[in-house]
N, C-alpha and C positions, 0 to 999 in steps of 0.2 A: 537390384538394378533392372531386372528384366521387365518390370512393369512400365518403365518409361523409355526403354530402348526400342525404337520402331523396327518392325520386321518388314512388312510390305505396305503398311499404312502409316499415316502420320498420327502420332500420339502426343498428348499434351499433359503436362503436370497440372492437376486440378488442386488448387489450394483450398482447403476447407476454411470457411469463414469462422473465425473464433472471436470471442469477446475477451480481448486482453485489456481489461481496464487497468490502467497504470496508476498505482498509488503514489508513484514518484511525483505526479503532478499535484498531489494533495499535501505533501510534506515539504518541509524546508530543505532545499538542496544547497549545500555550501561547498564550492570547489576549494580544494586545499592543495598545497604544494609540498607538504611534508608527509611522510608515512605515519608519523605519530605526532600528537599534539593535544591541546586542551583548550577549552573555552570556559569563560566565567559567565554564569547566569545568576541574575538576582532572584533570591528566594522571597516570594510574596507571602511572608508569614503574617501573624496577627500584629497589627499596628495600633499602638495606644496613642491617645490624644496628648497634646501638650498640657502641662499642668499650669494652674493659676499661680502667679507670683506677685507678692505684695510689693508696693513701691519700695525701691532700694533693697528689696530682698534678693537673696542669692539664687541665681538661676541654676537648677539642677542639670546634671548631665543626662542625656537620653541615649537609648539604644540606637545604633546606626543601622544602615541597611546590611543585610546578610547575603552572602553569595555562596554558590556551590560550583565546584569545578567538574566539568564533564570531559573525560578523557576519551579520545578516539584512537583507534589502532587499525590502520588500513590493511585489508587482506586482499589477496588475489583470488578472483573467481574465474575459472578458466576451463577450457575443454578443447579437444582436437577432433574434428570430423573428417575421417578419411573418405575420399570419393574415388571410385574407379575411373581411370583415364579413358577406358573404353566407353564407360557410361557418358562421360563428358563429351567425347568426340562423336558418339553415335546418336545422341539425343537431339531432337529438334529444338529442345528448350535450352535456355541459358541456365545450366545447373548451378554454376557458381553464383549467379545473381539470386537464384532461388534459395540457396543455402545461406546466403548473407541475410536475406529477409527472415529465414527461419531462426538464425542466430539472434536477430533483433528481438523477436518474440520471446526467445528463451531468456534474454536479458530482462524483459519486463517481468517474467515469472520469477527470476532470481531476486530482483529488487523488491517485488511484492512480498516474497517470502521473508526477506530480512526485516522489512517494515512490520509485517504482521507478528513476527517472532518477538520483537521488543514490546509491542503492545500487549501481547499475551503474558508478559511478565507482571502485569498489573493484577491486583486482586479482582476477581470476576464478581459482577453484580448480577444476581438472579432476577430475571424479568419474566413474569408470567401473564401480566395484563397490560393494557394500554396505560393504566395508571402508573404501573411500575416504570414504563418507558418515560412517561412524562416526569416522574419523580427523578429519574436518572438525569434528565435534561435540566430540570428546574432546581434541583437540590444538590445532587451528587456532583454534577459538573459545575465548575466555577462560573458564575454568571458573567464574568468578563469575556468568556468565549462563546456564550450562547448564540449571539447574532451571527457569528462566523462559522458555526458548526455544521457538519454534515453527518449523515448516517451511512456507515459502511456495513454491509452484511453479505451473506452468500445467497444462493438461489432459494434455499429453504426459508431463510429469514425474509427475503423479498416476497416470496409467495404468501407468507403469513401476513405481512403488512399489506400486500396488494389485495387480499381478500377480506380485510376488515371493513365492516359496514356499520353505519349508524342505525338507529331504530327504525328509520324510514327506508332502509335498504340501499342507501347511497354509499358508494365506496369512499373510504377516507383518503386513500392515496389518489392524488390528482397530478396532471401534467404541470411542469413548471411553466409559468406564464412567459418567461423569456426564452424558453426552449422546450416546445411540446414533446420532443423526443425523450426528455428526461422526466423523472418522477419525483414527487415530494410528498411528505406526510408530516403533520404537525409543524409545517412551515420549514422543514429541513429537506434538502436534496438527498436522495437515496442512491448510493453507489453500490453496484452489485459485482461481487467476485464469484466466479464459478465454484460449485461445490468441490470440484477436483482440487482446487488450490486453497480453498478455505472450507474444509469439511465440517459438517455438523457432528455432534456426539449423540448418536441416537436421534431423538426428536429435538435436541437442544441445538439451536443455531447461534453462531456468534453475531453480536450486534454492537458495533463500535460507534460511539457518539462523541463528537468533539471537533475541535479545530486542530487538525493534524499538522498544520504548518507550525503551530506553536508547541505541539507535543513532541514531534519527531524531527530530527535533523539527519539527513543523509550526507555524510562527508564524502565527497566525490573526488578521488585522486586522478581517475582516468575513466572517461567514457569508454564504452566497448571498443576495443581495437581488434581488427580482423586482418590477418595475414595468411597468404597461401604459399605453398611450395610444392613442386613436383620432383625435387631432387634431394631435399633435406630429410633427416630422420629416416623413417621407414618408407618414405614415399618412393625413393628411387628403386628399391628392391621389389616392391610390390606393385609398381606401375600405377601409382595413385597420385592424386592431388590432395594434400592435406590442408584443411582450413583450421586455423587456430583462432579461438576467441579468448580474449582476456579483458576483464574489467576490474577496477580496484576501488573499493569503497568500504565504508563502515557506517552502521546505522545506530543511533543512540536515542533513547527516550530522555528528553531534556526538561519537559514540564508535565508532570503527572496530573496536575490539576486541570489540564486542557483537554483531557480525553477520559471517557468511561468505557471500560471493556465489559460488555454485558453478555449474558448467556440467556437467550430467548427460548422459552419452552413453546415450541410450535404445535404441540399436541392440544393446547388449550384453545377451545373455540369460543370466541367472545363477540358479542354484539354491543356496540357502544351506544 
C-alpha cells in the first residue's frame, strides 16, 4: 500500500494499458436461470438423397435428423480482495473504483481461460506452412463456417503471420478495410491473445480457426457481482474493506466442426 499512500506530495495510481481481448464477444453467450440444464443440438451428419420410387411403388422409410444433448453445470468463480482502510482513506485516488476495474479485467481473463480450455480438447492439427493453414480453412473446417470464421492466436503466432511475405516482398497481412486498426490474412480477421494467457509450446504457437459463435456456448448464470464490506468476515478485526467478486458460468464446445485447433510451428521461415 505504501506505493500509493501520499506522504507530502500527491501520488496517482497509474494503470498499465493491457490488451484484454475478450473471447466472450466471439462465442455464443446464453443467459440461463437454472444451475444445471441441457440443450439439444442437431448433428449435421452425412445426409443421403431420396431414392427413386416407381409409380404406385412403396415409399421406403428414411433416416431422420439426429441430435445430441449438451449438458451444462454452472460453477462459481470467485475471489476476495482485502484492502487496508488506511490505504483507502489516505490515498488521493478512488481505490474502490480502481479495484472494481481490476476485477472486471480479471473476469475477462477467467472467461478467456474457460473458452480456450474447451477448444484445446479438440485434436490439434499441425501447421507448418501457409498451405497447411489454407488446408485447415478450406478442408478441415466445415465450409458452412468459412465465411464467418476468424483466426485467434497469441503474440508469437501473430508475429509469424505478420511477417509472412510474398515473392515480391509484400506482407500478406493487411488492415481490415472496415477497421484499419485490425488485421486480416487470407480474408480472415486475426484476434490476438497475449502469450501470458495463451502461451506457446517452445516454437509452436496455437492457431484457432473457425466460427466461435457456432463452436462454443458460454452459459451465463450471473455476470460478475461485486460487493464490499468493512465489518463482515475478517474485515472488522484487521481494519480492512474486503471486495468480493463472484461470477457463475459454464462453457461448452457444442459444434466441433465449426472450429479447428491448430498448432503453428513459428520456427519455419517461409516466402509465399
